[in-house]
N, C-alpha and C positions, 0 to 999 in steps of 0.2 A: 713494438707498441706495448706499453704498460697496461696490464689487465687488473682491474679492481680485485683485490684479494677476496672480497666478499663473494665473487662469482664462484671461485673454487670452493670456498667454505660452504656455500649453498649447495653445490653439486654433491659434495661429500655428505653433508647433513641429510640431503634428500635420499641419497643412495642407502645410507644406514637405516633411515626410516623405512624405505622400501623393503629392505631385508627383514625388518621386524614384521611387516605385513605379510611378506612371503612365508615366514616361519609360522605365523598365526594360522594360515590357511593350509599349509603343506600337509598332505596325507590326512586331511580332515574332511575329505569328500566335498570340496567346494563346488558351487554351481558352475557347470561347464556349458557353454553355448558354442555353436558353430558359425563361423563367418564364411566358411566355404566347405567343400566336401571333406577336407582333412585339416582345415585351419580352425584352431580352437581359441576361445577366449574364456578366462575364468574371472571370478569375482576379485581375485588378487590383482589381475591386470588392471581392471577398472579402478579399484581403490587406490592403487599406487599412482596411476596417472592423475586421478582426481586430486590426490594429496599434492602432487608435484605442481600441477597447474595453480592450485591455491597458493602454494608457497611462492612461486615466481610472480604470480599476480599481486601478492601483497608487497613483495620486496622490490620488484622491478616492473611496474605497470606498463612501461613502454616496450618491454620485451615481448616476443611471441614464442609460443611453444608448438613444436611439431611433434606429435605423439602417435603411436600406433593405434590406440583405441579411439582417437578422435581425429584421425588423419583427414586432411582437407583436400579436395580435388585440386585446388590451386594453392601451392605452398605460399604462405604469407611472407612478405618481405619486411625486414626491419633491420636496423643496425645490429641488434643482438637477437639471435635466434637459437633457442634451446631445442635439442633433438633428443627425445626420450623413447626408449623401449621399456615399458614398465615391468615386463617379464619376458626376457629373451630365453626361449626354451620352454614355451608354454606346454607343448606336447609332453616333454619330459616331466614337467611339473604335474600335469594332469594325471600321469600314470605313476606318480610316486617316485620318479627317478630324480635323485638329488643332483641334477646338473642343469642349473638355470641361473639367471642373474638379472640385475637391472643395469641398463646402459644409459648414461647421460652425457651429452656433448653440448658444447656451446660454440656457435659460430659468431664471429664478430666481423662485420663488413665482408661476409662471404668466406672467411677463413676460419678453420677449426682452431680454437685456442685452448679448450679444456676438454678432457675426456676422463670420465670416471665410470668404472664397471665394478659392481660388487656382487660376489658370490656368497650369499648368506650361509649356505650349508658348509662350504669350505672355509668360511670366514676369511676370504681373500678380497682385499680392496686394492684394485688397480687404479692408479691415478697418473695423469699426465697433464702438464701445462706446457704449451709451446715454448721451446727454448730452455726449458728447465728440467728436461729428462722425464723418465717414467719410473714409477715406484710401485712396489707391491708391499703393502703393510709397512710403508715407510722405507723399505730397503730398495736401492737402485736396481732397475731391471736392465737386462742386456740380452739381445738376441743371440742365437747359437752361432758357432763358427763353421758349421757344416758347409763344405765347398763343392760337393758333388751330389747330383740328384739321386744316384744309386744308393747313397748313404742317408738320404733325407726321409724323415717321417713327415708326411703331409696330412692335411685335414681339409675337408670340404663339406658342403651341404647341398641338398636338393630343394628346389622351390616347391611350394604347395601345388603348383601346376604340373608337377612331374608326370602325373598320369596322362596328361593331355599332350605334353611336348617334351617327353623325357629322353628321346632317342639321342639327341646331341649330348645331353648331360651324361648319359650312360657311356657314350663313346669316349668322352674326355676322361671320365673316371677310369674306364678300362685302359686307356693309354697310360695313365699314371701308374696303374697297377703293374704295368710292364717296365716302367722306367724308374720308379722310386723304390726305396726300401719297403715302405708300407704306406697305406692310406687309411685314415680314420674318418668317421662321420659321427659327431657328437650331438648335434641338434641345437647348438647355440652359436651363432656367428660371432657374437661379442666375446664369448669365452674362447672360441677358436683363435681370434685375433690376439687376445691377451696371452694365450699360451704360446703363440709365435713370439710375442714380445718377451716372454719369460724363458725362451729357448727350449720349451717342451716340444714344440713343433718347429720345423724348419720352413714351412710354407703353407699357404692357404689360398684357395681360389673359390669363387662362387658367382653364379649368375642369378638374376631375378631377386636381388636383395634390395631392401629398403634402406633409406638413410638412417633410420633408428637402429637398424641391425649393425651397421658398420662404422658410423661416424666416430664414436668414442674410441672403439678399438683400433681404428686406423691411426689415430693420433698417438695412441699408446705404443703401437708398433714403431712408428716413425721416431718417437722420442726415445725408444729403446735401441735405436740404431738400425732399424730395419728399413725396408723399402716397400712402398705401397703405390700401385698403379691400377689402371683399368686392365681389361683382359688383353688388349692389344699393346700395352705398355704406355698408354697415354696417361697424363696426370690424373690422379684420383679425384673423382667428384662423388661425394656421398649420395647425390641424387641421380647418378647415372644408371644404377641398377646392377653394377658388376664391379668385381674387385679381385686383385691379386696382391697378396702380402707375403713377405718372406724375410729371411735374415739378410738378404742382399746378395751373397755369393751365388745362390741357386736361382735367383729371380729370372734371369734371362732364359735359363733352361726350362723353367716352369712355363714361361710365356711361349716358348717354342713348341713344347708338347701340346699346349692348348691350340696353337695356330695349326699345327699339322693335323690334329684330330678333327678340328672344325672343318678344315679344307677337305679332308678325306670324306667326312660325312656329307659335305655339300656335293662332292663329285658323285658319290653313290646315289644321293637323292636325285641328282640330275639324270644319271643313267637309268634310274628306276622309273 
């Protein structure tokens, strides 16, 4: 399916504009509010999403936007659906840690077609268009060739509900500490995925994620030659709330570690 080149141009334009807003607010003590006990939102989040909704509304009035700061209880349906996280890594941003980004994806008839992630502090623009590969600042991206989990550097994240339901997350994390070379936790799902695409990480998994966290990055991984599924190996759905992404060769091993850890946690809970 041929995709209007204006769609990708709009995503890139919006991502760069978002980066300018991020830099304007970063380390300037922006207003911070709480959406939950540890879930933050800043003025930068709100301003970026407002800017993006205005841009899409002007250029493509028949498109819908699904965004973190104005998420809808019922996800709107349309042929073209934009999915945006205006500031992925808000907690990092609020604490002055320069590890955050904007994430923009476009679904057309239910299939991800465009993914753009921009890290304004690292000046790294990750772009993918289905069937056309993935690029970082214009250069082709390729996942790593790591073939064994013991040699793999993995990355994950914990949900904002970790204090209420964290035991399974911790059990899976602990299992990977025993099986992988090392595990990291950066605080930005979109960048985690882009770093898998760039070969910096060999695999990533996470539960309780939102579509705006993963949609763009998932396509970037796929177009860089990687593999993306759900936690049980099923086809990836950005609205499912879970994801596993890898370079490909270590994917089945990652899925198996998750399965064994979850099953063991369930057995212990049943016995207890």
